[in-house]
C-alpha positions as CSV (number, residue, x, y, z in Angstrom):
1,M,-3.5,3.3,22.3
2,Y,-1.5,0.1,21.7
3,R,0.6,-1.2,18.9
4,C,0.1,-4.5,17.1
5,N,3.1,-4.7,15.0
6,S,2.1,-1.4,13.2
7,S,4.0,-1.0,10.0
8,D,2.7,2.3,8.7
9,I,0.8,5.4,9.9
10,W,-1.0,8.3,8.0
11,L,-2.2,11.6,9.3
12,D,-5.1,13.0,7.3
13,K,-6.0,16.7,6.8
14,E,-8.4,16.6,9.9
15,D,-5.5,15.3,12.0
16,N,-6.9,11.8,12.3
17,L,-4.2,9.2,12.7
18,F,-4.6,6.0,10.7
19,I,-2.5,2.9,11.7
20,A,-1.8,-0.2,9.6
21,G,-1.9,-3.0,12.1
22,T,0.1,-5.8,10.4
23,S,-0.4,-8.5,13.0
24,N,-4.1,-7.7,13.8
25,N,-5.1,-7.4,10.1
26,R,-6.8,-4.1,10.2
27,I,-6.6,-0.4,9.6
28,Q,-7.5,1.8,12.6
29,K,-8.4,5.5,12.9
30,Y,-7.6,7.5,16.0
31,N,-9.3,10.9,16.2
32,G,-7.6,11.9,19.5
33,T,-10.2,10.3,21.8
34,V,-11.7,7.2,20.0
35,I,-10.1,4.4,18.1
36,T,-12.2,2.9,15.2
37,T,-11.5,0.0,12.9
38,V,-12.1,1.4,9.4
39,A,-10.9,-1.6,7.3
40,S,-10.5,-5.3,8.3
41,R,-12.6,-7.7,6.2
42,G,-10.3,-9.6,3.8
43,L,-7.0,-8.0,5.1
44,I,-4.2,-10.5,5.7
45,S,-1.3,-8.4,6.8
46,P,-1.5,-4.7,5.8
47,T,1.9,-3.1,5.6
48,S,1.2,0.4,4.2
49,L,-1.6,2.7,3.5
50,F,-2.4,6.0,1.7
51,I,-5.4,8.3,2.3
52,D,-6.6,10.3,-0.6
53,S,-6.8,13.9,0.8
54,N,-9.7,14.9,-1.5
55,T,-12.0,11.9,-0.9
56,G,-10.7,10.2,2.3
57,D,-10.6,6.9,0.4
58,I,-8.0,4.4,1.7
59,Y,-5.5,2.5,-0.4
60,I,-3.9,-0.5,1.4
61,L,-0.8,-2.5,0.6
62,D,-1.6,-6.0,2.0
63,Y,-0.1,-9.5,1.9
64,D,-1.7,-11.6,-0.9
65,K,-2.3,-15.2,-0.1
66,H,-2.7,-16.2,-3.7
67,K,0.3,-17.9,-5.3
68,T,2.2,-16.6,-8.3
69,N,4.1,-18.6,-10.9
70,D,6.7,-15.9,-11.0
71,L,9.6,-17.5,-9.1
72,R,11.4,-14.2,-8.7
73,K,8.8,-13.0,-6.3
74,I,9.5,-14.1,-2.7
75,R,6.1,-13.0,-1.3
76,N,3.0,-11.6,-3.0
77,Y,1.4,-8.4,-2.1
78,R,-1.7,-6.6,-3.4
79,V,-3.3,-3.1,-3.3
80,Q,-6.8,-2.8,-2.1
81,Y,-9.2,0.2,-2.4
82,W,-11.5,1.1,0.5
83,P,-13.8,4.1,-0.3
84,T,-15.1,6.1,2.6
85,N,-18.4,6.9,1.0
86,N,-20.9,4.4,2.5
87,S,-23.0,4.6,-0.7
88,V,-20.3,2.6,-2.5
89,A,-20.4,-0.2,0.0
90,A,-20.2,-2.8,-2.8
91,E,-16.8,-1.4,-3.7
92,K,-15.3,-2.1,-0.2
93,D,-12.3,-4.3,-0.3
94,K,-11.9,-3.8,-4.1
95,L,-8.7,-5.4,-5.3
96,I,-6.8,-3.0,-7.6
97,I,-3.4,-4.7,-8.1
98,H,-2.3,-8.2,-7.1
99,G,0.8,-10.3,-7.6
100,I,3.3,-7.6,-6.5
101,G,6.6,-8.9,-5.2
102,E,7.7,-8.3,-1.6
103,S,6.7,-4.7,-0.9
104,T,6.8,-2.4,2.1
105,S,5.3,0.9,1.0
106,L,2.9,2.5,-1.3
107,Y,2.1,6.1,-2.4
108,L,-0.2,7.7,-4.9
109,D,0.4,10.8,-7.0
110,K,-2.2,13.5,-7.9
111,D,-3.3,11.5,-10.9
112,L,-3.9,8.4,-8.7
113,N,-1.1,6.5,-10.2
114,I,0.1,4.0,-7.5
115,Y,3.8,3.6,-6.6
116,T,5.0,0.5,-4.7
117,S,8.4,-0.6,-3.3
118,E,9.5,-4.0,-4.4
119,Q,12.9,-5.2,-3.1
120,T,15.4,-3.4,-5.4
121,R,13.0,-0.9,-7.1
122,I,10.1,1.4,-7.0
123,I,7.3,0.7,-9.5
124,K,4.7,3.1,-10.9
125,W,1.3,1.5,-11.7
126,F,-0.7,3.6,-14.2
127,G,-4.3,4.4,-13.2
128,P,-7.1,4.1,-13.6
129,D,-6.9,0.4,-14.4
130,Y,-3.4,-0.3,-13.0
131,I,-2.5,-2.9,-15.6
132,Y,0.6,-1.2,-16.9
133,S,3.7,-0.4,-14.8
134,I,7.3,0.8,-15.1
135,T,10.3,0.9,-12.8
136,V,10.9,4.5,-11.8
137,A,13.8,4.0,-9.3
138,G,16.2,1.2,-8.5
139,R,17.2,-1.9,-10.5
140,N,14.9,-3.6,-12.9
141,N,16.5,-7.1,-12.5
142,H,15.9,-9.7,-9.9
143,N,19.5,-11.2,-9.6
144,I,19.8,-12.0,-5.9
145,A,23.6,-11.7,-6.0
146,Q,23.2,-8.0,-7.2
147,Q,20.7,-6.9,-4.6
148,T,23.0,-6.0,-1.8
149,K,22.9,-2.2,-2.1
150,W,19.1,-1.6,-2.6
151,R,17.6,-4.5,-0.8
152,T,14.4,-2.9,0.3
153,H,12.9,0.6,0.0
154,N,11.2,1.1,3.3
155,D,9.7,4.6,2.7
156,F,9.6,7.0,-0.2
157,Y,7.7,10.1,-1.3
158,V,6.4,11.2,-4.7
159,H,6.5,14.9,-5.2
160,Q,3.2,16.1,-6.8
161,N,5.0,18.1,-9.5
162,Y,6.8,14.9,-10.5
163,T,10.2,16.6,-10.0
């Protein structure tokens, strides 16, 4: 197996290894013998992924090429939903959230709320429509001069009991 600027990995309950290939714009699955591309269409630069342990569905944090009018956001990111059930093929590459600032990680809790890291904070996006969000950790301002201590949250974990 080779790396193409892989930025995140995930191990599912069947011990399959999923790899977010940032520079080759795809998510690959390695089952111990075979590597399969499980998501690629429409991906620009996937940086993080989350696999739902109940359904196997994939949530992908990806670079968003669409521009934003929010000057505080250096780069735009989006979260896409890739169900594993082939009967929902029309739902492949479904955009859930877009216009997120510069982000490196995402995580989902047991209620399928999405958490993303954005420079100086971690944001919780409330499911199922993901329109509303709150800052749950870090600073809620975008003053560049004050961003020296919490520049970027690379990884984080959300405990399923919310404690």
